N, CA, C and O atoms as a GROMACS GRO file, in nm:
protein
  492
    1MET      N    1  -0.655   1.294   1.001
    1MET     CA    2  -0.533   1.230   1.043
    1MET      C    3  -0.426   1.262   0.938
    1MET      O    4  -0.453   1.257   0.818
    2THR      N    5  -0.306   1.296   0.985
    2THR     CA    6  -0.198   1.331   0.893
    2THR      C    7  -0.065   1.278   0.946
    2THR      O    8  -0.040   1.278   1.067
    3ARG      N    9   0.016   1.233   0.855
    3ARG     CA   10   0.152   1.190   0.888
    3ARG      C   11   0.245   1.233   0.776
    3ARG      O   12   0.202   1.254   0.663
    4ARG      N   13   0.372   1.245   0.808
    4ARG     CA   14   0.471   1.285   0.708
    4ARG      C   15   0.533   1.161   0.645
    4ARG      O   16   0.564   1.063   0.713
    5SER      N   17   0.551   1.168   0.516
    5SER     CA   18   0.629   1.069   0.442
    5SER      C   19   0.766   1.130   0.415
    5SER      O   20   0.776   1.250   0.390
    6ALA      N   21   0.868   1.051   0.420
    6ALA     CA   22   1.003   1.099   0.390
    6ALA      C   23   1.023   1.119   0.240
    6ALA      O   24   1.125   1.174   0.198
    7HIS      N   25   0.927   1.076   0.160
    7HIS     CA   26   0.941   1.078   0.014
    7HIS      C   27   0.852   1.183  -0.049
    7HIS      O   28   0.754   1.228   0.011
    8ASP      N   29   0.885   1.221  -0.171
    8ASP     CA   30   0.804   1.322  -0.239
    8ASP      C   31   0.667   1.264  -0.274
    8ASP      O   32   0.640   1.146  -0.253
    9VAL      N   33   0.582   1.349  -0.327
    9VAL     CA   34   0.444   1.309  -0.354
    9VAL      C   35   0.438   1.190  -0.450
    9VAL      O   36   0.367   1.093  -0.422
   10GLY      N   37   0.509   1.196  -0.560
   10GLY     CA   38   0.504   1.087  -0.658
   10GLY      C   39   0.547   0.953  -0.600
   10GLY      O   40   0.480   0.852  -0.620
   11GLU      N   41   0.659   0.952  -0.529
   11GLU     CA   42   0.708   0.828  -0.468
   11GLU      C   43   0.610   0.778  -0.362
   11GLU      O   44   0.586   0.658  -0.350
   12THR      N   45   0.554   0.869  -0.285
   12THR     CA   46   0.459   0.830  -0.180
   12THR      C   47   0.333   0.774  -0.239
   12THR      O   48   0.282   0.672  -0.192
   13VAL      N   49   0.281   0.837  -0.342
   13VAL     CA   50   0.161   0.785  -0.409
   13VAL      C   51   0.187   0.646  -0.463
   13VAL      O   52   0.104   0.557  -0.448
   14SER      N   53   0.301   0.625  -0.527
   14SER     CA   54   0.336   0.492  -0.580
   14SER      C   55   0.340   0.388  -0.469
   14SER      O   56   0.287   0.278  -0.485
   15ALA      N   57   0.404   0.422  -0.358
   15ALA     CA   58   0.415   0.328  -0.246
   15ALA      C   59   0.278   0.298  -0.185
   15ALA      O   60   0.249   0.183  -0.153
   16LEU      N   61   0.195   0.400  -0.170
   16LEU     CA   62   0.062   0.379  -0.112
   16LEU      C   63  -0.028   0.297  -0.205
   16LEU      O   64  -0.103   0.211  -0.159
   17ARG      N   65  -0.020   0.323  -0.333
   17ARG     CA   66  -0.097   0.242  -0.430
   17ARG      C   67  -0.057   0.096  -0.421
   17ARG      O   68  -0.142   0.007  -0.416
   18ALA      N   69   0.073   0.072  -0.419
   18ALA     CA   70   0.122  -0.066  -0.412
   18ALA      C   71   0.077  -0.133  -0.283
   18ALA      O   72   0.037  -0.250  -0.286
   19GLU      N   73   0.081  -0.062  -0.172
   19GLU     CA   74   0.039  -0.120  -0.044
   19GLU      C   75  -0.112  -0.145  -0.043
   19GLU      O   76  -0.156  -0.248   0.008
   20ALA      N   77  -0.189  -0.054  -0.097
   20ALA     CA   78  -0.335  -0.075  -0.103
   20ALA      C   79  -0.366  -0.201  -0.182
   20ALA      O   80  -0.448  -0.283  -0.139
   21GLU      N   81  -0.302  -0.218  -0.296
   21GLU     CA   82  -0.325  -0.337  -0.377
   21GLU      C   83  -0.274  -0.462  -0.307
   21GLU      O   84  -0.335  -0.568  -0.317
   22ARG      N   85  -0.162  -0.450  -0.236
   22ARG     CA   86  -0.107  -0.566  -0.165
   22ARG      C   87  -0.204  -0.618  -0.059
   22ARG      O   88  -0.212  -0.738  -0.036
   23VAL      N   89  -0.277  -0.527   0.006
   23VAL     CA   90  -0.370  -0.570   0.112
   23VAL      C   91  -0.510  -0.602   0.057
   23VAL      O   92  -0.602  -0.625   0.135
   24GLY      N   93  -0.525  -0.603  -0.074
   24GLY     CA   94  -0.651  -0.647  -0.134
   24GLY      C   95  -0.748  -0.538  -0.173
   24GLY      O   96  -0.862  -0.568  -0.210
   25ALA      N   97  -0.706  -0.413  -0.166
   25ALA     CA   98  -0.793  -0.304  -0.210
   25ALA      C   99  -0.770  -0.277  -0.359
   25ALA      O  100  -0.660  -0.296  -0.410
   26ALA      N  101  -0.873  -0.232  -0.424
   26ALA     CA  102  -0.861  -0.191  -0.564
   26ALA      C  103  -0.845  -0.039  -0.567
   26ALA      O  104  -0.922   0.033  -0.504
   27VAL      N  105  -0.746   0.008  -0.640
   27VAL     CA  106  -0.728   0.152  -0.657
   27VAL      C  107  -0.817   0.193  -0.774
   27VAL      O  108  -0.793   0.154  -0.888
   28ALA      N  109  -0.919   0.272  -0.743
   28ALA     CA  110  -1.014   0.315  -0.845
   28ALA      C  111  -0.960   0.429  -0.929
   28ALA      O  112  -0.986   0.436  -1.049
   29ALA      N  113  -0.885   0.518  -0.865
   29ALA     CA  114  -0.832   0.634  -0.936
   29ALA      C  115  -0.728   0.705  -0.852
   29ALA      O  116  -0.723   0.689  -0.730
   30VAL      N  117  -0.646   0.782  -0.919
   30VAL     CA  118  -0.558   0.878  -0.853
   30VAL      C  119  -0.590   1.012  -0.919
   30VAL      O  120  -0.573   1.029  -1.040
   31VAL      N  121  -0.636   1.105  -0.838
   31VAL     CA  122  -0.671   1.238  -0.887
   31VAL      C  123  -0.553   1.330  -0.863
   31VAL      O  124  -0.509   1.349  -0.750
   32ASP      N  125  -0.501   1.387  -0.971
   32ASP     CA  126  -0.386   1.477  -0.962
   32ASP      C  127  -0.439   1.620  -0.971
   32ASP      O  128  -0.457   1.674  -1.080
   33HIS      N  129  -0.462   1.682  -0.857
   33HIS     CA  130  -0.517   1.817  -0.853
   33HIS      C  131  -0.422   1.920  -0.912
   33HIS      O  132  -0.466   2.014  -0.979
   34ALA      N  133  -0.292   1.903  -0.890
   34ALA     CA  134  -0.195   1.998  -0.943
   34ALA      C  135  -0.192   1.994  -1.096
   34ALA      O  136  -0.180   2.098  -1.160
   35ALA      N  137  -0.203   1.874  -1.152
   35ALA     CA  138  -0.205   1.863  -1.298
   35ALA      C  139  -0.330   1.929  -1.355
   35ALA      O  140  -0.324   1.996  -1.458
   36ALA      N  141  -0.442   1.911  -1.288
   36ALA     CA  142  -0.566   1.976  -1.333
   36ALA      C  143  -0.554   2.128  -1.324
   36ALA      O  144  -0.601   2.200  -1.412
   37ALA      N  145  -0.490   2.175  -1.218
   37ALA     CA  146  -0.469   2.320  -1.203
   37ALA      C  147  -0.384   2.373  -1.319
   37ALA      O  148  -0.414   2.478  -1.376
   38ARG      N  149  -0.276   2.300  -1.352
   38ARG     CA  150  -0.189   2.343  -1.462
   38ARG      C  151  -0.267   2.352  -1.594
   38ARG      O  152  -0.248   2.446  -1.671
   39LYS      N  153  -0.354   2.255  -1.618
   39LYS     CA  154  -0.435   2.257  -1.741
   39LYS      C  155  -0.527   2.379  -1.745
   39LYS      O  156  -0.563   2.427  -1.852
   40ALA      N  157  -0.565   2.428  -1.628
   40ALA     CA  158  -0.651   2.546  -1.619
   40ALA      C  159  -0.571   2.675  -1.613
   40ALA      O  160  -0.627   2.783  -1.596
   41GLY      N  161  -0.437   2.664  -1.629
   41GLY     CA  162  -0.352   2.782  -1.626
   41GLY      C  163  -0.323   2.832  -1.485
   41GLY      O  164  -0.282   2.947  -1.467
   42LEU      N  165  -0.343   2.747  -1.388
   42LEU     CA  166  -0.318   2.782  -1.247
   42LEU      C  167  -0.204   2.697  -1.193
   42LEU      O  168  -0.161   2.601  -1.256
   43SER      N  169  -0.157   2.732  -1.076
   43SER     CA  170  -0.053   2.650  -1.015
   43SER      C  171  -0.089   2.622  -0.870
   43SER      O  172  -0.157   2.701  -0.804
   44MET      N  173  -0.044   2.510  -0.824
   44MET     CA  174  -0.060   2.471  -0.685
   44MET      C  175   0.045   2.366  -0.655
   44MET      O  176   0.095   2.301  -0.747
   45PRO      N  177   0.079   2.347  -0.528
   45PRO     CA  178   0.176   2.242  -0.494
   45PRO      C  179   0.125   2.105  -0.537
   45PRO      O  180   0.005   2.083  -0.550
   46ASP      N  181   0.218   2.015  -0.558
   46ASP     CA  182   0.183   1.878  -0.597
   46ASP      C  183   0.084   1.821  -0.496
   46ASP      O  184   0.114   1.814  -0.377
   47THR      N  185  -0.034   1.781  -0.543
   47THR     CA  186  -0.142   1.731  -0.458
   47THR      C  187  -0.215   1.621  -0.533
   47THR      O  188  -0.270   1.644  -0.641
   48GLN      N  189  -0.217   1.501  -0.475
   48GLN     CA  190  -0.286   1.388  -0.537
   48GLN      C  191  -0.372   1.316  -0.434
   48GLN      O  192  -0.338   1.312  -0.315
   49VAL      N  193  -0.483   1.261  -0.480
   49VAL     CA  194  -0.572   1.183  -0.395
   49VAL      C  195  -0.584   1.043  -0.452
   49VAL      O  196  -0.620   1.025  -0.569
   50ILE      N  197  -0.555   0.943  -0.369
   50ILE     CA  198  -0.570   0.803  -0.408
   50ILE      C  199  -0.707   0.758  -0.360
   50ILE      O  200  -0.739   0.771  -0.242
   51ILE      N  201  -0.787   0.704  -0.450
   51ILE     CA  202  -0.921   0.655  -0.417
   51ILE      C  203  -0.917   0.503  -0.429
   51ILE      O  204  -0.886   0.449  -0.534
   52PHE      N  205  -0.948   0.436  -0.319
   52PHE     CA  206  -0.935   0.290  -0.317
   52PHE      C  207  -1.044   0.227  -0.231
   52PHE      O  208  -1.101   0.293  -0.144
   53GLY      N  209  -1.070   0.100  -0.256
   53GLY     CA  210  -1.168   0.032  -0.173
   53GLY      C  211  -1.167  -0.117  -0.194
   53GLY      O  212  -1.096  -0.172  -0.279
   54ASN      N  213  -1.249  -0.181  -0.114
   54ASN     CA  214  -1.267  -0.326  -0.120
   54ASN      C  215  -1.416  -0.351  -0.098
   54ASN      O  216  -1.466  -0.331   0.013
   55PRO      N  217  -1.488  -0.395  -0.201
   55PRO     CA  218  -1.633  -0.415  -0.187
   55PRO      C  219  -1.671  -0.509  -0.072
   55PRO      O  220  -1.777  -0.493  -0.012
   56GLN      N  221  -1.586  -0.606  -0.041
   56GLN     CA  222  -1.618  -0.696   0.069
   56GLN      C  223  -1.617  -0.623   0.202
   56GLN      O  224  -1.688  -0.663   0.294
   57ALA      N  225  -1.539  -0.518   0.213
   57ALA     CA  226  -1.534  -0.440   0.337
   57ALA      C  227  -1.636  -0.327   0.336
   57ALA      O  228  -1.701  -0.302   0.438
   58GLY      N  229  -1.650  -0.260   0.223
   58GLY     CA  230  -1.738  -0.143   0.217
   58GLY      C  231  -1.885  -0.174   0.201
   58GLY      O  232  -1.970  -0.101   0.253
   59THR      N  233  -1.918  -0.281   0.131
   59THR     CA  234  -2.059  -0.311   0.106
   59THR      C  235  -2.138  -0.332   0.235
   59THR      O  236  -2.247  -0.276   0.247
   60PRO      N  237  -2.089  -0.409   0.332
   60PRO     CA  238  -2.166  -0.423   0.455
   60PRO      C  239  -2.189  -0.290   0.527
   60PRO      O  240  -2.294  -0.270   0.589
   61LEU      N  241  -2.093  -0.199   0.519
   61LEU     CA  242  -2.112  -0.067   0.579
   61LEU      C  243  -2.224   0.009   0.509
   61LEU      O  244  -2.307   0.072   0.573
   62MET      N  245  -2.225   0.002   0.376
   62MET     CA  246  -2.328   0.072   0.300
   62MET      C  247  -2.465   0.007   0.317
   62MET      O  248  -2.568   0.075   0.310
   63GLN      N  249  -2.466  -0.124   0.339
   63GLN     CA  250  -2.594  -0.191   0.366
   63GLN      C  251  -2.650  -0.147   0.501
   63GLN      O  252  -2.770  -0.129   0.516
   64ALA      N  253  -2.561  -0.130   0.599
   64ALA     CA  254  -2.604  -0.089   0.733
   64ALA      C  255  -2.638   0.059   0.738
   64ALA      O  256  -2.735   0.098   0.803
   65ARG      N  257  -2.560   0.141   0.670
   65ARG     CA  258  -2.577   0.286   0.671
   65ARG      C  259  -2.556   0.338   0.527
   65ARG      O  260  -2.446   0.381   0.493
   66PRO      N  261  -2.660   0.335   0.444
   66PRO     CA  262  -2.644   0.372   0.303
   66PRO      C  263  -2.577   0.508   0.280
   66PRO      O  264  -2.508   0.526   0.180
   67GLU      N  265  -2.598   0.603   0.371
   67GLU     CA  266  -2.540   0.736   0.351
   67GLU      C  267  -2.388   0.738   0.360
   67GLU      O  268  -2.326   0.836   0.318
   68ILE      N  269  -2.326   0.634   0.413
   68ILE     CA  270  -2.179   0.630   0.419
   68ILE      C  271  -2.118   0.619   0.279
   68ILE      O  272  -1.998   0.641   0.261
   69ALA      N  273  -2.200   0.585   0.181
   69ALA     CA  274  -2.150   0.575   0.044
   69ALA      C  275  -2.089   0.707  -0.004
   69ALA      O  276  -2.005   0.706  -0.095
   70ILE      N  277  -2.128   0.819   0.056
   70ILE     CA  278  -2.070   0.948   0.018
   70ILE      C  279  -1.921   0.954   0.057
   70ILE      O  280  -1.845   1.031  -0.002
   71ASP      N  281  -1.880   0.876   0.155
   71ASP     CA  282  -1.741   0.873   0.202
   71ASP      C  283  -1.666   0.748   0.156
   71ASP      O  284  -1.552   0.727   0.196
   72LEU      N  285  -1.727   0.668   0.073
   72LEU     CA  286  -1.661   0.549   0.020
   72LEU      C  287  -1.658   0.560  -0.132
   72LEU      O  288  -1.751   0.617  -0.190
   73PRO      N  289  -1.556   0.509  -0.199
   73PRO     CA  290  -1.441   0.442  -0.143
   73PRO      C  291  -1.355   0.537  -0.059
   73PRO      O  292  -1.374   0.659  -0.058
   74MET      N  293  -1.261   0.476   0.012
   74MET     CA  294  -1.171   0.549   0.100
   74MET      C  295  -1.074   0.632   0.016
   74MET      O  296  -1.056   0.608  -0.103
   75ARG      N  297  -1.012   0.732   0.081
   75ARG     CA  298  -0.920   0.820   0.011
   75ARG      C  299  -0.798   0.851   0.098
   75ARG      O  300  -0.807   0.860   0.221
   76LEU      N  301  -0.687   0.868   0.032
   76LEU     CA  302  -0.564   0.918   0.094
   76LEU      C  303  -0.519   1.039   0.016
   76LEU      O  304  -0.504   1.033  -0.106
   77LEU      N  305  -0.498   1.150   0.083
   77LEU     CA  306  -0.447   1.273   0.022
   77LEU      C  307  -0.297   1.278   0.044
   77LEU      O  308  -0.249   1.259   0.156
   78VAL      N  309  -0.224   1.303  -0.062
   78VAL     CA  310  -0.078   1.319  -0.054
   78VAL      C  311  -0.046   1.455  -0.112
   78VAL      O  312  -0.082   1.485  -0.226
   79ARG      N  313   0.024   1.539  -0.033
   79ARG     CA  314   0.050   1.674  -0.081
   79ARG      C  315   0.188   1.723  -0.038
   79ARG      O  316   0.245   1.680   0.062
   80ASP      N  317   0.237   1.815  -0.118
   80ASP     CA  318   0.363   1.882  -0.091
   80ASP      C  319   0.331   2.007  -0.009
   80ASP      O  320   0.255   2.093  -0.052
   81ASP      N  321   0.390   2.016   0.110
   81ASP     CA  322   0.367   2.133   0.196
   81ASP      C  323   0.488   2.224   0.200
   81ASP      O  324   0.497   2.312   0.286
   82GLY      N  325   0.583   2.205   0.109
   82GLY     CA  326   0.702   2.290   0.104
   82GLY      C  327   0.814   2.243   0.194
   82GLY      O  328   0.922   2.303   0.195
   83GLN      N  329   0.791   2.138   0.271
   83GLN     CA  330   0.893   2.080   0.358
   83GLN      C  331   0.947   1.954   0.292
   83GLN      O  332   0.886   1.905   0.196
   84PRO      N  333   1.057   1.900   0.338
   84PRO     CA  334   1.107   1.774   0.281
   84PRO      C  335   1.003   1.663   0.295
   84PRO      O  336   0.934   1.654   0.396
   85GLY      N  337   0.992   1.581   0.193
   85GLY     CA  338   0.894   1.473   0.193
   85GLY      C  339   0.757   1.524   0.151
   85GLY      O  340   0.746   1.618   0.072
   86SER      N  341   0.653   1.462   0.204
   86SER     CA  342   0.516   1.501   0.173
   86SER      C  343   0.427   1.466   0.291
   86SER      O  344   0.468   1.394   0.382
   87LEU      N  345   0.305   1.518   0.288
   87LEU     CA  346   0.207   1.488   0.392
   87LEU      C  347   0.103   1.393   0.338
   87LEU      O  348   0.059   1.408   0.223
   88VAL      N  349   0.062   1.296   0.419
   88VAL     CA  350  -0.041   1.200   0.385
   88VAL      C  351  -0.155   1.219   0.485
   88VAL      O  352  -0.133   1.213   0.606
   89SER      N  353  -0.276   1.243   0.434
   89SER     CA  354  -0.391   1.267   0.522
   89SER      C  355  -0.508   1.177   0.484
   89SER      O  356  -0.521   1.135   0.368
   90TRP      N  357  -0.594   1.148   0.583
   90TRP     CA  358  -0.713   1.067   0.563
   90TRP      C  359  -0.815   1.102   0.670
   90TRP      O  360  -0.782   1.166   0.770
   91GLN      N  361  -0.939   1.059   0.649
   91GLN     CA  362  -1.046   1.082   0.746
   91GLN      C  363  -1.018   1.002   0.873
   91GLN      O  364  -0.976   0.887   0.867
   92ASP      N  365  -1.043   1.064   0.987
   92ASP     CA  366  -1.032   0.997   1.116
   92ASP      C  367  -1.144   0.892   1.126
   92ASP      O  368  -1.262   0.928   1.116
   93PRO      N  369  -1.111   0.764   1.144
   93PRO     CA  370  -1.214   0.661   1.154
   93PRO      C  371  -1.316   0.689   1.265
   93PRO      O  372  -1.434   0.659   1.250
   94ALA      N  373  -1.271   0.747   1.375
   94ALA     CA  374  -1.364   0.778   1.485
   94ALA      C  375  -1.466   0.883   1.440
   94ALA      O  376  -1.583   0.875   1.479
   95TYR      N  377  -1.424   0.979   1.361
   95TYR     CA  378  -1.515   1.079   1.307
   95TYR      C  379  -1.621   1.012   1.219
   95TYR      O  380  -1.740   1.040   1.232
   96LEU      N  381  -1.576   0.925   1.129
   96LEU     CA  382  -1.670   0.857   1.041
   96LEU      C  383  -1.766   0.768   1.120
   96LEU      O  384  -1.886   0.765   1.092
   97ALA      N  385  -1.715   0.698   1.219
   97ALA     CA  386  -1.800   0.612   1.302
   97ALA      C  387  -1.906   0.694   1.373
   97ALA      O  388  -2.023   0.655   1.379
   98GLN      N  389  -1.865   0.807   1.427
   98GLN     CA  390  -1.961   0.893   1.497
   98GLN      C  391  -2.060   0.953   1.398
   98GLN      O  392  -2.180   0.956   1.425
   99ARG      N  393  -2.011   0.998   1.286
   99ARG     CA  394  -2.098   1.061   1.185
   99ARG      C  395  -2.209   0.968   1.140
   99ARG      O  396  -2.322   1.012   1.118
  100TYR      N  397  -2.177   0.838   1.126
  100TYR     CA  398  -2.275   0.743   1.075
  100TYR      C  399  -2.332   0.650   1.181
  100TYR      O  400  -2.409   0.560   1.149
  101GLY      N  401  -2.296   0.671   1.306
  101GLY     CA  402  -2.350   0.590   1.413
  101GLY      C  403  -2.310   0.444   1.402
  101GLY      O  404  -2.392   0.355   1.426
  102LEU      N  405  -2.187   0.419   1.368
  102LEU     CA  406  -2.138   0.282   1.352
  102LEU      C  407  -2.094   0.224   1.485
  102LEU      O  408  -2.045   0.296   1.572
  103GLY      N  409  -2.112   0.095   1.500
  103GLY     CA  410  -2.068   0.025   1.619
  103GLY      C  411  -1.922  -0.016   1.608
  103GLY      O  412  -1.863  -0.013   1.500
  104GLU      N  413  -1.866  -0.053   1.721
  104GLU     CA  414  -1.725  -0.094   1.729
  104GLU      C  415  -1.692  -0.204   1.628
  104GLU      O  416  -1.584  -0.204   1.568
  105GLU      N  417  -1.784  -0.297   1.609
  105GLU     CA  418  -1.760  -0.411   1.518
  105GLU      C  419  -1.756  -0.368   1.372
  105GLU      O  420  -1.713  -0.446   1.286
  106GLN      N  421  -1.798  -0.246   1.342
  106GLN     CA  422  -1.800  -0.198   1.204
  106GLN      C  423  -1.679  -0.108   1.170
  106GLN      O  424  -1.667  -0.062   1.057
  107LEU      N  425  -1.593  -0.084   1.265
  107LEU     CA  426  -1.483   0.011   1.246
  107LEU      C  427  -1.366  -0.040   1.162
  107LEU      O  428  -1.296   0.040   1.099
  108ALA      N  429  -1.343  -0.169   1.158
  108ALA     CA  430  -1.223  -0.221   1.093
  108ALA      C  431  -1.201  -0.169   0.951
  108ALA      O  432  -1.089  -0.128   0.920
  109PRO      N  433  -1.302  -0.168   0.864
  109PRO     CA  434  -1.275  -0.118   0.728
  109PRO      C  435  -1.234   0.029   0.725
  109PRO      O  436  -1.162   0.071   0.634
  110LEU      N  437  -1.278   0.105   0.822
  110LEU     CA  438  -1.245   0.248   0.824
  110LEU      C  439  -1.101   0.275   0.865
  110LEU      O  440  -1.051   0.386   0.851
  111ASN      N  441  -1.034   0.173   0.916
  111ASN     CA  442  -0.893   0.185   0.955
  111ASN      C  443  -0.798   0.157   0.839
  111ASN      O  444  -0.676   0.168   0.855
  112ALA      N  445  -0.852   0.123   0.722
  112ALA     CA  446  -0.767   0.088   0.608
  112ALA      C  447  -0.670   0.199   0.569
  112ALA      O  448  -0.553   0.169   0.546
  113PRO      N  449  -0.711   0.326   0.561
  113PRO     CA  450  -0.612   0.427   0.522
  113PRO      C  451  -0.494   0.436   0.619
  113PRO      O  452  -0.380   0.448   0.575
  114ALA      N  453  -0.520   0.429   0.747
  114ALA     CA  454  -0.411   0.435   0.846
  114ALA      C  455  -0.319   0.315   0.831
  114ALA      O  456  -0.197   0.328   0.840
  115LYS      N  457  -0.377   0.197   0.810
  115LYS     CA  458  -0.294   0.078   0.794
  115LYS      C  459  -0.208   0.086   0.668
  115LYS      O  460  -0.091   0.049   0.669
  116ILE      N  461  -0.267   0.135   0.560
  116ILE     CA  462  -0.191   0.149   0.436
  116ILE      C  463  -0.081   0.253   0.454
  116ILE      O  464   0.032   0.231   0.411
  117ALA      N  465  -0.113   0.365   0.516
  117ALA     CA  466  -0.012   0.470   0.539
  117ALA      C  467   0.099   0.423   0.631
  117ALA      O  468   0.212   0.470   0.620
  118SER      N  469   0.070   0.330   0.722
  118SER     CA  470   0.174   0.280   0.812
  118SER      C  471   0.284   0.206   0.737
  118SER      O  472   0.394   0.190   0.790
  119ALA      N  473   0.256   0.162   0.615
  119ALA     CA  474   0.359   0.094   0.535
  119ALA      C  475   0.472   0.189   0.500
  119ALA      O  476   0.581   0.145   0.464
  120LEU      N  477   0.447   0.319   0.508
  120LEU     CA  478   0.553   0.416   0.479
  120LEU      C  479   0.666   0.410   0.581
  120LEU      O  480   0.778   0.452   0.553
  121ASP      N  481   0.637   0.355   0.700
  121ASP     CA  482   0.739   0.343   0.804
  121ASP      C  483   0.856   0.256   0.760
  121ASP      O  484   0.971   0.279   0.799
  122GLY      N  485   0.826   0.157   0.676
  122GLY     CA  486   0.929   0.064   0.632
  122GLY      C  487   1.006   0.110   0.509
  122GLY      O  488   1.092   0.038   0.460
  123ARG      N  489   0.976   0.229   0.461
  123ARG     CA  490   1.042   0.280   0.340
  123ARG      C  491   1.156   0.369   0.374
  123ARG      O  492   1.223   0.421   0.284
   0.00000   0.00000   0.00000
């Protein structure tokens, strides 16, 4: 799933981090791939991944399907594609549900990235 943010990568990452924390998720890390590339003497467009989660939401999923831990905590990718603003991407919840055989009642936590990204509409 991908949507455009009207803001650059840094501003978008800041807004998404704040929204994740506002809804009760803990931001575990922000991985700056472009900064790592620069340290290696390489270049790439600004690309960051926000890693966030909520143990109250994720733990029951991992108890039901331990292998889902490979996809948790949740992630949002924010990248510069050379156009105004930036792109925000995340795993399709339907894909994850199918991959792990989750029932309808287990889908709510997987919708967190889309809900957090929807906060960009108000910016």
